[in-house]
All heavy atoms as an XYZ file, in Angstrom:
890
protein
N     -74.443     36.530     53.350
C     -73.936     35.204     53.251
C     -75.041     34.211     52.908
O     -76.005     34.226     53.633
C     -73.277     34.837     54.576
C     -72.651     33.511     54.610
S     -70.927     33.750     54.892
C     -70.267     32.205     54.849
N     -74.895     33.435     51.939
C     -75.955     32.527     51.461
C     -75.762     31.174     52.191
O     -74.671     30.693     52.293
C     -75.857     32.341     49.969
C     -76.990     31.511     49.449
C     -76.924     31.454     47.882
O     -76.273     32.306     47.321
O     -77.580     30.557     47.343
N     -76.859     30.592     52.602
C     -76.790     29.306     53.241
C     -76.774     28.202     52.217
O     -77.425     28.297     51.195
C     -78.061     29.114     54.129
O     -78.107     27.770     54.603
N     -75.981     27.194     52.541
C     -75.976     25.999     51.610
C     -76.788     24.846     52.180
O     -76.731     23.778     51.681
C     -74.501     25.560     51.357
O     -73.871     25.161     52.607
C     -73.738     26.572     50.635
N     -77.524     25.152     53.303
C     -78.357     24.140     53.828
C     -79.527     23.812     52.941
O     -80.050     24.683     52.293
C     -78.954     24.574     55.179
O     -77.899     24.839     56.070
N     -79.925     22.536     52.864
C     -81.126     22.245     51.981
C     -82.303     22.914     52.546
O     -82.470     23.046     53.737
C     -81.214     20.691     52.070
C     -80.073     20.211     52.852
C     -79.368     21.405     53.440
N     -83.237     23.319     51.695
C     -84.479     23.848     52.149
C     -85.311     22.824     52.913
O     -85.036     21.658     52.796
C     -85.197     24.275     50.863
C     -84.311     23.958     49.748
C     -83.133     23.234     50.258
N     -86.292     23.359     53.660
C     -87.167     22.441     54.395
C     -87.899     21.585     53.373
O     -88.363     22.060     52.356
C     -88.207     23.268     55.209
C     -89.199     22.341     55.899
C     -87.447     24.065     56.274
N     -87.968     20.270     53.639
C     -88.596     19.325     52.690
C     -90.103     19.284     52.974
O     -90.518     18.989     54.077
C     -87.980     17.938     52.820
C     -88.628     16.913     51.917
C     -86.495     17.977     52.635
N     -90.903     19.605     51.927
C     -92.350     19.473     52.142
C     -92.760     18.079     52.404
O     -92.089     17.130     52.089
C     -92.864     19.919     50.725
C     -91.812     20.716     50.092
C     -90.548     20.104     50.658
N     -93.915     17.919     53.104
C     -94.395     16.571     53.440
C     -94.433     15.642     52.194
O     -94.875     16.035     51.146
C     -95.780     16.809     53.968
C     -95.774     18.238     54.451
C     -94.846     18.901     53.505
N     -93.958     14.408     52.392
C     -93.992     13.439     51.301
C     -92.782     13.471     50.402
O     -92.570     12.587     49.615
N     -91.914     14.455     50.537
C     -90.759     14.534     49.724
C     -89.479     13.966     50.334
O     -88.516     13.734     49.731
C     -90.412     15.978     49.329
C     -91.404     16.583     48.382
C     -90.955     17.953     47.912
O     -89.747     18.062     47.573
O     -91.786     18.856     47.832
N     -89.589     13.627     51.638
C     -88.391     13.062     52.348
C     -87.945     11.730     51.780
O     -86.815     11.369     51.981
N     -88.782     11.094     51.023
C     -88.402      9.786     50.470
C     -87.673      9.865     49.178
O     -87.247      8.890     48.583
C     -89.693      8.932     50.261
C     -90.430      8.607     51.545
C     -91.366      9.738     51.983
O     -91.859     10.535     51.112
O     -91.526      9.906     53.160
N     -87.524     11.105     48.575
C     -86.841     11.221     47.315
C     -85.412     10.764     47.437
O     -84.745     11.094     48.377
C     -86.881     12.670     46.865
C     -88.180     13.111     46.170
C     -88.062     14.615     45.824
C     -88.448     12.314     44.921
N     -85.021     10.000     46.466
C     -83.606      9.524     46.422
C     -83.146      9.616     44.981
O     -83.985      9.562     44.032
C     -83.520      8.048     46.866
C     -83.919      7.769     48.292
C     -82.856      8.252     49.248
N     -83.101      7.939     50.642
C     -83.868      8.690     51.459
N     -84.394      9.787     51.034
N     -84.007      8.365     52.726
N     -81.849      9.687     44.837
C     -81.247      9.600     43.480
C     -80.158      8.551     43.474
O     -79.498      8.368     44.480
N     -80.032      7.933     42.359
C     -78.915      6.915     42.240
C     -78.127      7.240     41.006
O     -78.632      7.667     39.990
C     -79.538      5.512     42.077
C     -80.269      5.075     43.318
C     -80.560      3.582     43.247
N     -80.568      2.828     44.477
C     -79.619      2.814     45.388
N     -78.544      3.480     45.285
N     -79.712      2.010     46.460
N     -76.823      6.941     41.061
C     -75.993      7.142     39.901
C     -74.844      6.107     39.948
O     -74.453      5.646     41.003
N     -74.317      5.828     38.775
C     -73.224      4.832     38.656
C     -72.163      5.417     37.721
O     -72.414      6.361     36.949
C     -73.656      3.505     38.110
O     -74.157      3.685     36.770
C     -74.732      2.828     38.949
N     -70.976      4.876     37.805
C     -69.865      5.223     36.933
C     -69.023      4.011     36.723
O     -69.146      3.030     37.465
C     -69.069      6.362     37.512
N     -68.111      4.106     35.772
C     -67.147      3.034     35.507
C     -67.854      1.631     35.299
O     -67.515      0.689     35.939
C     -66.113      2.954     36.639
N     -68.855      1.690     34.468
C     -69.620      0.475     34.198
C     -70.164     -0.222     35.464
O     -70.138     -1.427     35.577
C     -68.797     -0.539     33.368
C     -68.483      0.044     31.982
O     -69.341      0.728     31.358
O     -67.368     -0.165     31.491
N     -70.643      0.558     36.414
C     -71.197      0.047     37.619
C     -70.261     -0.259     38.717
O     -70.631     -0.749     39.796
N     -68.902      0.041     38.539
C     -67.978     -0.202     39.605
C     -68.097      0.782     40.728
O     -67.609      0.525     41.858
C     -66.543     -0.269     39.060
C     -66.179     -1.334     38.065
C     -64.772     -1.217     37.578
C     -66.429     -2.732     38.699
N     -68.719      1.943     40.488
C     -68.965      2.950     41.510
C     -70.495      3.191     41.498
O     -71.048      3.482     40.461
C     -68.180      4.215     41.230
C     -68.514      5.262     42.365
C     -66.730      3.982     41.186
N     -71.083      3.135     42.677
C     -72.544      3.402     42.805
C     -72.666      4.384     43.952
O     -72.140      4.208     45.011
C     -73.290      2.156     43.126
C     -73.291      1.145     42.070
C     -74.046     -0.147     42.404
O     -74.759     -0.157     43.449
O     -73.912     -1.147     41.663
N     -73.475      5.439     43.661
C     -73.737      6.473     44.676
C     -75.260      6.624     44.839
O     -76.020      6.407     43.883
C     -73.198      7.801     44.265
N     -75.675      6.972     46.069
C     -77.069      7.237     46.299
C     -77.108      8.524     47.150
O     -76.301      8.723     48.019
C     -77.734      6.114     47.112
N     -78.067      9.375     46.767
C     -78.230     10.627     47.435
C     -79.646     10.747     47.999
O     -80.572     10.165     47.438
C     -77.906     11.861     46.583
C     -76.490     11.894     46.118
C     -78.853     11.971     45.393
N     -79.760     11.408     49.137
C     -81.063     11.709     49.638
C     -81.550     13.034     49.102
O     -81.001     13.572     48.145
C     -80.996     11.766     51.183
N     -82.602     13.589     49.690
C     -83.207     14.844     49.200
C     -82.189     15.903     49.028
O     -81.266     16.060     49.869
N     -82.270     16.670     47.969
C     -81.446     17.799     47.619
C     -79.984     17.374     47.459
O     -79.065     18.176     47.701
C     -81.617     18.890     48.643
C     -82.987     19.492     48.598
C     -83.958     19.081     49.485
C     -83.340     20.413     47.626
C     -85.267     19.520     49.372
C     -84.609     20.926     47.538
C     -85.590     20.504     48.415
O     -86.839     20.942     48.304
N     -79.711     16.168     47.074
C     -78.377     15.741     46.633
C     -77.437     15.399     47.770
O     -76.199     15.185     47.486
N     -77.895     15.258     48.975
C     -77.012     14.927     50.105
C     -76.551     13.488     49.955
O     -77.347     12.583     49.937
C     -77.700     15.163     51.434
C     -76.714     15.107     52.595
C     -77.247     15.724     53.844
N     -77.619     17.100     53.748
C     -76.787     18.123     53.917
N     -75.523     17.888     54.218
N     -77.159     19.353     53.802
N     -75.247     13.251     49.930
C     -74.697     11.947     49.716
C     -75.111     11.043     50.843
O     -74.895     11.349     52.019
C     -73.189     11.951     49.659
C     -72.444     10.692     49.273
C     -72.915     10.150     47.891
C     -70.935     10.855     49.293
N     -75.704      9.850     50.492
C     -76.232      8.904     51.464
C     -75.381      7.662     51.506
O     -75.143      7.063     52.567
C     -77.617      8.617     51.088
C     -78.401      7.872     52.163
C     -79.868      7.835     51.825
O     -80.287      7.129     50.830
O     -80.680      8.514     52.579
N     -74.973      7.172     50.344
C     -74.099      5.967     50.299
C     -73.250      5.981     49.106
O     -73.552      6.597     48.070
C     -74.984      4.704     50.380
O     -75.636      4.505     49.112
N     -72.096      5.299     49.204
C     -71.153      5.236     48.109
C     -70.490      3.832     48.178
O     -70.006      3.394     49.257
C     -70.050      6.290     48.301
C     -68.947      6.321     47.294
C     -69.475      6.713     45.891
C     -67.929      7.365     47.712
N     -70.536      3.140     47.054
C     -69.945      1.818     46.959
C     -68.919      1.828     45.865
O     -69.255      2.266     44.713
C     -71.020      0.753     46.719
C     -71.990      0.595     47.908
C     -72.992     -0.489     47.673
O     -72.707     -1.472     47.007
O     -74.096     -0.289     48.202
N     -67.707      1.302     46.168
C     -66.722      1.184     45.157
C     -66.262     -0.248     45.088
O     -65.833     -0.812     46.075
C     -65.495      2.090     45.530
C     -65.940      3.586     45.646
C     -64.379      1.990     44.505
C     -64.906      4.468     46.247
N     -66.392     -0.783     43.918
C     -65.955     -2.168     43.686
C     -64.375     -2.238     43.791
O     -63.707     -1.380     43.236
C     -66.357     -2.645     42.286
C     -66.194     -4.089     42.046
O     -65.004     -4.545     42.079
O     -67.140     -4.808     41.797
N     -63.834     -3.205     44.533
C     -62.423     -3.276     44.696
C     -61.583     -3.348     43.396
O     -60.454     -3.008     43.358
C     -62.201     -4.524     45.565
C     -63.554     -4.734     46.245
C     -64.522     -4.181     45.323
N     -62.255     -3.844     42.360
C     -61.553     -3.964     41.054
C     -61.140     -2.590     40.530
O     -60.203     -2.496     39.766
C     -62.404     -4.676     39.998
C     -62.638     -6.131     40.306
C     -63.593     -6.757     39.318
N     -64.928     -6.233     39.592
C     -65.987     -6.442     38.871
N     -65.912     -7.244     37.815
N     -67.197     -5.970     39.195
N     -61.797     -1.507     40.990
C     -61.457     -0.150     40.517
C     -60.119      0.336     41.155
O     -59.503      1.218     40.632
C     -62.574      0.790     40.904
C     -62.480      2.168     40.295
C     -62.542      2.136     38.773
C     -63.628      3.052     40.793
N     -59.694     -0.298     42.202
C     -58.440      0.072     42.917
C     -57.250      0.022     41.998
O     -56.316      0.808     42.138
C     -58.201     -0.748     44.093
C     -59.245     -0.638     45.273
C     -58.894     -1.698     46.368
C     -59.208      0.724     45.831
N     -57.272     -0.858     41.018
C     -56.147     -1.008     40.095
C     -55.968      0.200     39.186
O     -54.881      0.353     38.634
C     -56.372     -2.278     39.237
C     -56.341     -3.521     40.032
C     -56.547     -4.756     39.138
N     -56.698     -5.926     39.970
C     -57.787     -6.626     40.076
N     -58.914     -6.244     39.486
N     -57.851     -7.699     40.874
N     -56.973      0.984     39.078
C     -56.909      2.152     38.186
C     -56.251      3.392     38.824
O     -55.986      4.341     38.181
C     -58.273      2.531     37.616
C     -58.887      1.467     36.792
C     -60.202      1.833     36.184
O     -60.583      3.035     36.210
N     -60.945      0.925     35.743
N     -55.977      3.349     40.113
C     -55.275      4.453     40.811
C     -56.274      5.416     41.378
O     -57.441      5.499     41.026
N     -55.794      6.212     42.266
C     -56.622      7.111     43.092
C     -57.293      8.198     42.227
O     -58.382      8.628     42.493
C     -55.871      7.768     44.235
O     -54.673      8.428     43.757
C     -55.419      6.665     45.266
N     -56.541      8.781     41.279
C     -57.194      9.823     40.501
C     -58.391      9.333     39.639
O     -59.434      9.987     39.641
C     -56.114     10.412     39.491
C     -56.581     11.609     38.716
C     -56.717     12.888     39.512
N     -58.147     13.095     39.798
C     -58.660     13.747     40.858
N     -57.846     14.192     41.792
N     -59.912     13.914     41.056
N     -58.261      8.146     39.114
C     -59.360      7.575     38.383
C     -60.555      7.251     39.342
O     -61.670      7.473     38.966
C     -58.900      6.245     37.684
N     -60.185      6.767     40.508
C     -61.232      6.459     41.500
C     -61.994      7.737     41.849
O     -63.185      7.809     41.862
C     -60.657      5.875     42.780
C     -60.125      4.464     42.427
C     -61.696      5.767     43.889
C     -59.253      3.838     43.546
N     -61.249      8.807     42.137
C     -61.876     10.070     42.508
C     -62.754     10.610     41.367
O     -63.894     11.063     41.586
C     -60.802     11.126     42.835
N     -62.227     10.521     40.135
C     -63.076     11.010     38.955
C     -64.346     10.187     38.845
O     -65.457     10.746     38.609
C     -62.276     10.834     37.699
C     -61.096     11.897     37.612
O     -61.145     12.844     38.382
O     -60.192     11.677     36.785
N     -64.247      8.862     39.037
C     -65.469      8.057     38.896
C     -66.455      8.269     40.041
O     -67.705      8.239     39.863
C     -65.060      6.541     38.846
C     -64.235      6.147     37.673
C     -64.791      6.557     36.328
N     -63.772      6.597     35.317
C     -63.238      7.692     34.784
N     -63.611      8.884     35.212
N     -62.318      7.670     33.857
N     -65.926      8.482     41.230
C     -66.803      8.818     42.389
C     -67.569     10.136     42.130
O     -68.733     10.194     42.329
C     -65.989      8.920     43.695
C     -66.765      9.552     44.789
C     -65.523      7.512     44.097
N     -66.864     11.113     41.652
C     -67.513     12.384     41.362
C     -68.572     12.189     40.270
O     -69.701     12.718     40.364
C     -66.463     13.446     41.004
C     -65.635     13.869     42.170
C     -67.120     14.661     40.352
C     -64.427     14.649     41.875
N     -68.252     11.390     39.248
C     -69.161     11.126     38.141
C     -70.422     10.445     38.684
O     -71.571     10.815     38.361
C     -68.470     10.220     37.133
C     -69.288      9.898     35.908
C     -68.500      9.013     34.923
O     -67.257      9.036     34.922
O     -69.188      8.270     34.212
N     -70.260      9.437     39.568
C     -71.427      8.713     40.081
C     -72.267      9.653     41.021
O     -73.477      9.589     40.938
C     -70.986      7.494     40.877
N     -71.603     10.435     41.861
C     -72.344     11.320     42.767
C     -73.130     12.345     41.948
O     -74.301     12.594     42.245
C     -71.409     11.982     43.766
C     -72.092     13.112     44.512
C     -70.829     10.980     44.703
N     -72.512     12.910     40.910
C     -73.206     13.938     40.088
C     -74.436     13.261     39.388
O     -75.462     13.868     39.227
C     -72.281     14.534     39.149
C     -71.342     15.571     39.810
C     -70.457     16.267     38.868
N     -69.672     17.250     39.594
C     -68.566     17.727     39.075
N     -68.112     17.398     37.928
N     -67.858     18.597     39.865
N     -74.225     12.014     38.903
C     -75.314     11.329     38.268
C     -76.505     11.081     39.237
O     -77.635     11.249     38.887
C     -74.875      9.981     37.657
N     -76.155     10.723     40.474
C     -77.192     10.544     41.460
C     -77.877     11.818     41.805
O     -79.068     11.885     41.967
C     -76.585      9.892     42.713
N     -77.119     12.925     41.893
C     -77.744     14.235     42.185
C     -78.659     14.686     41.039
O     -79.747     15.198     41.275
C     -76.617     15.277     42.425
C     -75.873     15.038     43.647
C     -74.664     15.946     43.812
O     -74.054     16.310     42.772
N     -74.223     16.245     45.043
N     -78.232     14.426     39.838
C     -79.062     14.744     38.659
C     -80.358     13.929     38.667
O     -81.430     14.413     38.361
C     -78.310     14.541     37.340
C     -77.196     15.540     37.097
O     -77.212     16.591     37.805
O     -76.334     15.252     36.245
N     -80.222     12.647     39.081
C     -81.391     11.780     39.094
C     -82.366     12.244     40.206
O     -83.559     12.332     39.943
C     -80.935     10.350     39.440
C     -82.111      9.341     39.515
O     -82.957      9.373     38.606
O     -82.144      8.576     40.446
N     -81.847     12.642     41.373
C     -82.713     13.149     42.468
C     -83.391     14.488     41.982
O     -84.618     14.659     42.234
C     -81.922     13.409     43.703
C     -82.760     13.679     44.942
C     -83.131     15.155     45.070
O     -82.510     16.040     44.496
O     -84.159     15.377     45.786
N     -82.647     15.345     41.318
C     -83.201     16.609     40.839
C     -84.314     16.300     39.817
O     -85.381     16.963     39.870
C     -82.098     17.481     40.233
C     -82.595     18.792     39.599
C     -83.331     19.677     40.642
C     -81.418     19.542     38.975
N     -84.089     15.395     38.939
C     -85.126     15.055     37.932
C     -86.375     14.556     38.618
O     -87.483     14.968     38.297
C     -84.589     13.970     36.980
C     -85.554     13.589     35.848
C     -85.093     12.361     35.125
N     -84.777     11.227     35.942
C     -85.653     10.371     36.524
N     -86.974     10.619     36.392
N     -85.281      9.368     37.221
N     -86.232     13.685     39.634
C     -87.404     13.148     40.342
C     -88.117     14.274     41.074
O     -89.298     14.297     41.108
C     -86.929     12.107     41.329
C     -86.438     10.793     40.674
C     -85.760      9.891     41.676
N     -85.139      8.820     41.063
C     -85.638      7.577     41.100
N     -86.786      7.277     41.712
N     -84.970      6.599     40.484
N     -87.344     15.212     41.710
C     -87.903     16.322     42.416
C     -88.700     17.199     41.470
O     -89.855     17.652     41.728
C     -86.825     17.120     43.115
C     -87.375     18.256     43.940
C     -86.351     18.837     44.881
N     -85.854     17.864     45.745
C     -86.447     17.351     46.841
N     -87.665     17.801     47.091
N     -85.926     16.431     47.607
N     -88.139     17.468     40.274
C     -88.862     18.274     39.252
C     -90.180     17.632     38.866
O     -91.162     18.328     38.684
C     -87.968     18.539     38.055
C     -86.858     19.477     38.350
C     -85.937     19.637     37.151
O     -85.662     18.687     36.437
N     -85.371     20.795     36.972
N     -90.143     16.338     38.684
C     -91.372     15.627     38.295
C     -92.412     15.775     39.445
O     -93.604     15.994     39.138
C     -91.095     14.152     38.049
C     -90.293     13.843     36.791
C     -89.937     12.410     36.628
O     -90.247     11.573     37.499
O     -89.234     12.089     35.626
N     -91.961     15.616     40.717
C     -92.877     15.733     41.815
C     -93.494     17.093     41.901
O     -94.652     17.279     42.185
C     -92.167     15.342     43.064
C     -92.991     15.451     44.389
C     -94.002     14.239     44.330
C     -92.115     15.212     45.578
N     -92.662     18.121     41.716
C     -93.137     19.523     41.880
C     -93.620     20.094     40.575
O     -93.985     21.334     40.584
C     -91.947     20.375     42.403
C     -91.455     19.976     43.814
C     -90.252     20.802     44.209
C     -92.562     20.049     44.859
N     -93.658     19.377     39.569
C     -94.219     19.940     38.299
C     -93.247     20.888     37.618
O     -93.679     21.718     36.787
N     -91.962     20.816     37.899
C     -91.012     21.574     37.154
C     -90.797     23.022     37.678
O     -90.013     23.762     37.155
N     -91.492     23.418     38.801
C     -91.364     24.778     39.343
C     -90.202     24.871     40.294
O     -90.411     25.013     41.554
C     -92.691     25.187     40.031
C     -93.799     25.332     39.062
O     -93.558     25.495     37.831
O     -94.965     25.217     39.428
N     -89.025     24.712     39.815
C     -87.827     24.768     40.725
C     -86.919     25.889     40.190
O     -86.699     26.011     39.002
C     -87.057     23.436     40.636
C     -87.945     22.344     41.265
C     -85.754     23.522     41.376
C     -87.322     20.982     41.214
N     -86.339     26.638     41.150
C     -85.374     27.639     40.807
C     -84.063     26.899     40.462
O     -83.334     26.462     41.322
C     -85.139     28.583     41.974
C     -84.119     29.690     41.725
O     -83.375     29.568     40.724
O     -84.071     30.598     42.473
N     -83.817     26.713     39.152
C     -82.680     25.894     38.653
C     -81.366     26.487     39.182
O     -80.449     25.710     39.501
C     -82.723     25.904     37.067
C     -83.880     25.169     36.546
C     -83.794     23.651     36.792
O     -82.683     23.073     36.894
N     -84.963     23.001     36.937
N     -81.211     27.811     39.182
C     -79.970     28.393     39.617
C     -79.640     28.075     41.062
O     -78.565     27.660     41.441
C     -79.965     29.882     39.361
O     -80.223     30.141     37.986
C     -78.635     30.560     39.717
N     -80.673     28.250     41.920
C     -80.482     27.991     43.358
C     -80.225     26.487     43.578
O     -79.388     26.145     44.390
C     -81.731     28.460     44.154
N     -80.980     25.652     42.884
C     -80.818     24.206     43.009
C     -79.405     23.800     42.579
O     -78.734     22.997     43.254
C     -81.845     23.485     42.223
C     -81.762     21.968     42.397
S     -82.014     21.410     44.045
C     -83.700     21.783     44.325
N     -78.954     24.355     41.487
C     -77.557     24.008     41.005
C     -76.535     24.433     42.014
O     -75.608     23.687     42.271
C     -77.350     24.703     39.617
C     -76.015     24.391     39.020
C     -75.715     22.961     38.754
N     -76.680     22.278     37.976
C     -76.740     20.953     37.848
N     -75.935     20.189     38.456
N     -77.733     20.426     37.127
N     -76.742     25.628     42.611
C     -75.736     26.053     43.602
C     -75.717     25.159     44.813
O     -74.687     24.815     45.337
C     -76.090     27.487     44.096
C     -75.550     28.591     43.191
C     -75.613     29.956     43.848
N     -76.941     30.266     44.280
C     -77.775     31.084     43.642
N     -77.356     31.614     42.535
N     -78.934     31.377     44.143
N     -76.892     24.699     45.263
C     -76.974     23.742     46.365
C     -76.348     22.442     46.028
O     -75.572     21.866     46.824
C     -78.434     23.546     46.753
C     -79.066     24.700     47.437
C     -80.553     24.499     47.729
O     -81.171     23.676     47.125
N     -81.036     25.252     48.691
N     -76.611     21.911     44.833
C     -75.972     20.684     44.434
C     -74.486     20.765     44.303
O     -73.697     19.885     44.715
C     -76.569     20.145     43.130
C     -78.001     19.676     43.204
C     -78.512     19.321     41.804
C     -78.094     18.487     44.091
N     -73.966     21.929     43.807
C     -72.537     22.147     43.739
C     -71.869     22.221     45.096
O     -70.812     21.707     45.318
C     -72.237     23.387     42.920
C     -72.532     23.232     41.433
C     -72.435     24.552     40.642
O     -72.266     25.602     41.240
O     -72.591     24.468     39.404
N     -72.604     22.833     46.030
C     -72.049     22.932     47.395
C     -71.977     21.534     47.998
O     -71.013     21.186     48.670
C     -72.934     23.846     48.270
N     -73.023     20.721     47.823
C     -72.994     19.369     48.338
C     -71.918     18.557     47.676
O     -71.160     17.802     48.352
C     -74.385     18.701     48.178
C     -74.351     17.210     48.499
C     -75.423     19.410     49.065
N     -71.756     18.701     46.362
C     -70.679     17.967     45.664
C     -69.313     18.395     46.202
O     -68.425     17.570     46.367
C     -70.821     18.241     44.158
N     -69.130     19.694     46.445
C     -67.858     20.154     46.972
C     -67.577     19.595     48.349
O     -66.428     19.141     48.660
C     -67.770     21.656     47.000
N     -68.603     19.522     49.180
C     -68.497     18.948     50.503
C     -68.128     17.458     50.399
O     -67.279     16.958     51.111
C     -69.828     19.124     51.240
C     -69.781     18.569     52.661
C     -71.178     18.780     53.322
O     -71.815     19.751     53.083
O     -71.556     17.894     54.114
N     -68.802     16.736     49.461
C     -68.473     15.340     49.257
C     -67.092     15.116     48.826
O     -66.373     14.251     49.277
C     -69.513     14.713     48.322
N     -66.609     15.983     47.901
C     -65.255     15.885     47.341
C     -64.234     16.084     48.480
O     -63.231     15.356     48.552
C     -65.015     16.873     46.242
N     -64.512     17.035     49.351
C     -63.594     17.255     50.459
C     -63.527     15.981     51.377
O     -62.499     15.588     51.804
C     -64.009     18.463     51.277
C     -63.625     19.788     50.623
C     -63.856     20.969     51.584
N     -65.201     21.104     52.006
C     -66.160     21.737     51.393
N     -65.883     22.359     50.223
N     -67.363     21.834     51.817
N     -64.674     15.393     51.601
C     -64.765     14.199     52.439
C     -64.048     12.987     51.810
O     -63.589     12.109     52.487
N     -63.973     13.040     50.490
C     -63.347     11.928     49.803
C     -61.834     11.902     49.872
O     -61.199     10.909     49.607
C     -63.763     11.911     48.303
C     -65.217     11.541     48.022
C     -65.532     11.749     46.599
C     -65.511     10.120     48.470
N     -61.256     13.074     50.183
C     -59.865     13.157     50.276
C     -59.203     12.119     51.205
O     -58.224     11.455     50.867
C     -59.368     14.577     50.745
C     -59.499     15.575     49.636
O     -59.600     15.209     48.472
O     -59.525     16.833     49.948
N     -59.777     11.957     52.375
C     -59.311     10.969     53.329
C     -59.431      9.573     52.797
O     -58.519      8.722     52.924
N     -60.594      9.296     52.176
C     -60.797      8.004     51.628
C     -59.797      7.704     50.457
O     -59.281      6.569     50.363
C     -62.214      7.841     51.066
C     -62.543      6.470     50.532
S     -64.173      6.375     49.840
C     -63.936      7.133     48.251
N     -59.511      8.681     49.722
C     -58.556      8.475     48.594
C     -57.210      8.224     49.107
O     -56.502      7.328     48.586
C     -58.581      9.735     47.631
C     -59.897      9.731     46.867
C     -57.395      9.695     46.689
C     -60.139     10.980     46.081
N     -56.790      8.854     50.206
C     -55.533      8.571     50.857
C     -55.466      7.117     51.246
O     -54.460      6.472     51.109
N     -56.538      6.636     51.885
C     -56.646      5.265     52.340
C     -56.487      4.324     51.131
O     -55.840      3.281     51.162
C     -57.872      4.979     53.131
C     -57.887      5.683     54.422
O     -56.876      6.153     54.915
O     -59.088      5.823     55.035
N     -57.253      4.636     50.088
C     -57.247      3.777     48.881
C     -55.809      3.775     48.279
O     -55.394      2.773     47.770
C     -58.270      4.272     47.897
C     -59.704      3.948     48.265
C     -60.627      4.693     47.265
C     -59.999      2.495     48.303
N     -55.177      4.931     48.242
C     -53.823      5.023     47.733
C     -52.877      4.137     48.505
O     -52.049      3.382     47.895
C     -53.347      6.479     47.726
C     -52.127      6.661     46.906
O     -51.947      6.032     45.910
O     -51.250      7.483     47.375
N     -52.985      4.151     49.804
C     -52.125      3.308     50.678
C     -52.428      1.822     50.381
O     -51.501      0.975     50.266
C     -52.348      3.586     52.149
N     -53.697      1.483     50.247
C     -54.045      0.117     49.974
C     -53.531     -0.341     48.553
O     -52.986     -1.442     48.473
C     -55.593     -0.048     50.001
C     -56.151     -1.431     49.672
C     -55.641     -2.444     50.653
C     -57.672     -1.393     49.680
N     -53.686      0.521     47.573
C     -53.096      0.251     46.274
C     -51.644      0.002     46.281
O     -51.133     -0.941     45.664
C     -53.501      1.389     45.290
O     -54.871      1.585     45.287
C     -52.965      1.086     43.890
N     -50.930      0.834     47.054
C     -49.463      0.624     47.180
C     -49.146     -0.692     47.793
O     -48.209     -1.357     47.407
C     -48.824      1.772     47.954
C     -48.574      2.981     47.037
C     -47.808      4.080     47.778
N     -48.910      4.966     48.184
C     -48.884      5.527     49.396
N     -47.942      5.398     50.253
N     -49.897      6.359     49.754
N     -49.865     -1.094     48.815
C     -49.672     -2.389     49.507
C     -49.946     -3.523     48.502
O     -49.205     -4.520     48.505
C     -50.568     -2.546     50.723
C     -49.943     -1.796     51.929
C     -50.681     -2.155     53.161
N     -52.082     -1.762     53.000
C     -52.951     -1.588     53.955
N     -52.577     -1.818     55.185
N     -54.185     -1.240     53.722
N     -51.040     -3.404     47.702
C     -51.330     -4.426     46.764
C     -50.250     -4.532     45.668
O     -49.898     -5.631     45.258
C     -52.698     -4.171     46.133
C     -53.875     -4.346     46.985
C     -55.162     -3.870     46.291
C     -54.042     -5.811     47.446
N     -49.664     -3.405     45.265
C     -48.643     -3.434     44.249
C     -47.357     -3.999     44.783
O     -46.567     -4.561     43.989
C     -48.359     -1.964     43.796
C     -49.468     -1.367     42.957
O     -50.329     -2.182     42.428
O     -49.526     -0.160     42.776
N     -47.105     -3.966     46.048
C     -45.930     -4.583     46.619
C     -46.003     -6.075     46.749
O     -44.970     -6.721     46.953
C     -45.662     -3.982     48.038
C     -45.323     -2.510     48.027
C     -45.260     -1.867     49.388
O     -45.590     -2.568     50.388
N     -44.784     -0.670     49.477
N     -47.133     -6.627     46.578
C     -47.316     -8.069     46.684
C     -46.842     -8.767     45.470
O     -46.758     -8.532     44.457
C     -48.712     -8.506     46.984
C     -49.090     -8.052     48.374
C     -50.532     -8.452     48.683
N     -50.812     -8.003     50.017
C     -51.914     -8.313     50.630
N     -52.808     -9.073     49.965
N     -52.184     -7.907     51.844
C-alpha cells in the first residue's frame, strides 16, 4: 500500500507556496508544500453560474496552484524530482480536496436556490 502523505520537507522548503486562479480571478486557490490546499476564495458573482461551473473552476484553480508549487519546488531542487511520484501525490491531494468540496457545493447550491427565489 502506497502512502499519499507528503514527504518530509527539507529545511527551508516549508515556505513553498503555490497560487492559482480560474474564471478570470473569481476563484483563487493557494497550496502549501506538496500541493496541500491551504486557502480557497470564491467571488460571490460566480454563484450565478451554478454549482457544476463552480466546482469546475475550483478544480482548475487548485490544479493551477499545485502546478505553481511544483514548478517552484523544481526550481529550488534543481529539477531532480520524481515526476511520477509527485504527480501521484498531487492527484491524491486533488482528489481529497474534491471530496471536501462536495459539502461546500451543496451549501452553494442551496444558497443559489435561495437567491433565485428572490
